C-alpha positions as a Markdown table, in Angstrom:
| # | Residue | x | y | z |
|---|---|---|---|---|
| 1 | Met | 63.2 | 125.6 | 102.4 |
| 2 | Ala | 64.3 | 127.9 | 105.5 |
| 3 | Tyr | 67.0 | 126.9 | 107.6 |
| 4 | Asp | 67.7 | 126.9 | 111.6 |
| 5 | Glu | 69.6 | 130.1 | 112.1 |
| 6 | Gly | 70.2 | 129.6 | 115.5 |
| 7 | Leu | 72.0 | 126.1 | 114.6 |
| 8 | Ala | 73.9 | 128.0 | 111.8 |
| 9 | Glu | 75.3 | 130.8 | 114.6 |
| 10 | Arg | 76.5 | 128.0 | 116.6 |
| 11 | Ile | 78.2 | 126.2 | 113.9 |
| 12 | Arg | 79.6 | 129.7 | 113.0 |
| 13 | His | 81.0 | 129.8 | 116.8 |
| 14 | Cys | 82.5 | 126.2 | 116.5 |
| 15 | Leu | 84.2 | 127.2 | 113.5 |
| 16 | Gly | 85.4 | 130.6 | 114.7 |
| 17 | Ala | 87.4 | 133.1 | 112.5 |
| 18 | His | 89.6 | 130.6 | 110.6 |
| 19 | Pro | 90.6 | 132.0 | 107.5 |
| 20 | Gly | 90.1 | 128.9 | 105.5 |
| 21 | Val | 86.2 | 128.8 | 106.4 |
| 22 | Ala | 83.5 | 130.1 | 104.4 |
| 23 | Glu | 79.5 | 130.6 | 104.1 |
| 24 | Arg | 77.7 | 130.0 | 101.0 |
| 25 | Arg | 73.9 | 129.4 | 100.6 |
| 26 | Met | 72.8 | 126.4 | 98.5 |
| 27 | Phe | 69.3 | 125.4 | 97.7 |
| 28 | Gly | 67.8 | 127.2 | 100.6 |
| 29 | Ser | 70.2 | 125.9 | 102.9 |
| 30 | Ile | 73.4 | 127.2 | 104.7 |
| 31 | Thr | 76.9 | 125.4 | 104.3 |
| 32 | Phe | 80.1 | 126.0 | 105.6 |
| 33 | Leu | 83.3 | 125.1 | 103.4 |
| 34 | Tyr | 87.0 | 124.5 | 104.9 |
| 35 | Arg | 89.5 | 125.2 | 102.3 |
| 36 | Gly | 87.0 | 125.5 | 99.4 |
| 37 | Asn | 85.6 | 122.0 | 100.4 |
| 38 | Leu | 82.1 | 121.5 | 101.9 |
| 39 | Ala | 82.2 | 120.2 | 105.5 |
| 40 | Val | 79.2 | 120.8 | 107.3 |
| 41 | Gly | 75.5 | 122.5 | 106.7 |
| 42 | Val | 72.3 | 123.6 | 108.1 |
| 43 | Thr | 68.9 | 122.1 | 106.1 |
| 44 | Gly | 65.7 | 123.0 | 107.8 |
| 45 | Asp | 66.4 | 121.9 | 111.3 |
| 46 | Asp | 69.1 | 119.4 | 110.7 |
| 47 | Leu | 73.1 | 119.2 | 110.6 |
| 48 | Met | 74.5 | 118.2 | 107.6 |
| 49 | Val | 77.8 | 116.8 | 107.8 |
| 50 | Arg | 80.5 | 115.4 | 105.4 |
| 51 | Ile | 82.3 | 112.7 | 106.8 |
| 52 | Gly | 83.7 | 110.6 | 103.9 |
| 53 | Pro | 82.5 | 107.2 | 102.6 |
| 54 | Asp | 84.5 | 105.1 | 105.1 |
| 55 | Ala | 83.1 | 107.0 | 107.9 |
| 56 | Thr | 79.2 | 106.5 | 106.9 |
| 57 | Asp | 78.4 | 103.5 | 108.7 |
| 58 | Ala | 79.7 | 104.4 | 112.0 |
| 59 | Ala | 78.0 | 107.7 | 111.9 |
| 60 | Leu | 74.8 | 106.3 | 110.9 |
| 61 | Ala | 74.9 | 104.3 | 114.3 |
| 62 | Arg | 75.1 | 107.1 | 116.4 |
| 63 | Pro | 71.7 | 108.5 | 117.9 |
| 64 | Gly | 69.8 | 111.2 | 115.8 |
| 65 | Thr | 71.8 | 110.3 | 112.8 |
| 66 | Arg | 70.4 | 109.2 | 109.3 |
| 67 | Pro | 71.5 | 109.1 | 105.7 |
| 68 | Cys | 71.7 | 112.3 | 103.8 |
| 69 | Asp | 69.1 | 111.7 | 101.0 |
| 70 | Met | 68.4 | 115.1 | 98.9 |
| 71 | Thr | 67.8 | 113.5 | 95.9 |
| 72 | Gly | 65.9 | 110.2 | 96.3 |
| 73 | Arg | 69.0 | 108.2 | 96.7 |
| 74 | Pro | 71.2 | 108.2 | 99.7 |
| 75 | Met | 74.5 | 110.2 | 99.3 |
| 76 | Arg | 77.5 | 108.1 | 101.1 |
| 77 | Gly | 79.9 | 110.2 | 103.0 |
| 78 | Trp | 77.3 | 112.4 | 104.0 |
| 79 | Val | 74.8 | 112.5 | 107.0 |
| 80 | Leu | 72.0 | 114.1 | 108.5 |
| 81 | Val | 72.0 | 114.9 | 112.1 |
| 82 | Ala | 68.5 | 115.9 | 114.1 |
| 83 | Gly | 69.0 | 119.2 | 115.7 |
| 84 | Ser | 67.8 | 117.7 | 118.6 |
| 85 | Ala | 70.9 | 115.6 | 118.8 |
| 86 | Val | 73.2 | 118.3 | 118.8 |
| 87 | Thr | 71.8 | 120.3 | 121.3 |
| 88 | Glu | 74.9 | 120.4 | 123.6 |
| 89 | Asp | 77.7 | 122.4 | 122.3 |
| 90 | Glu | 80.1 | 119.6 | 123.0 |
| 91 | Ala | 78.1 | 117.5 | 120.9 |
| 92 | Leu | 77.8 | 119.8 | 118.0 |
| 93 | Arg | 81.7 | 120.8 | 118.0 |
| 94 | Ala | 82.3 | 117.1 | 117.7 |
| 95 | Arg | 79.9 | 116.9 | 114.8 |
| 96 | Val | 81.6 | 120.1 | 113.3 |
| 97 | Asp | 85.0 | 118.9 | 113.9 |
| 98 | Glu | 84.5 | 115.8 | 112.1 |
| 99 | Gly | 83.1 | 117.8 | 108.9 |
| 100 | Arg | 86.1 | 120.1 | 108.8 |
| 101 | Ala | 88.5 | 117.0 | 109.4 |
| 102 | Phe | 87.1 | 115.3 | 106.4 |
| 103 | Ala | 87.4 | 118.6 | 104.3 |
| 104 | Ala | 90.9 | 119.3 | 105.5 |
| 105 | Ser | 91.9 | 116.0 | 104.0 |
| 106 | Leu | 91.0 | 116.8 | 100.8 |
| 107 | Pro | 93.1 | 119.1 | 98.4 |
| 108 | Pro | 92.3 | 122.8 | 98.8 |
| 109 | Lys | 90.0 | 124.2 | 96.2 |
């Protein structure tokens, strides 16, 4: 599956040149890790955000957000955000910051 390179480039801009940020291609998607922990990614036209299990319900209440279901079973702690819901830079930055904050809360790998 191809991913939206434009969205990936916008994420790169949000994350900046922080030394703790790395990119990795996985399963036809592009992911962005912070201190070795996956924070956000792009799969198809959607933004994938790692938010942690405790934040899942609140995140799902936001427009354009749905459960991340890559295997037929929703993954708690992860959500997919429609690309159309993050067309504004401010909206994208908020979601990217949310993913980075959760990754930062984990021990570095």
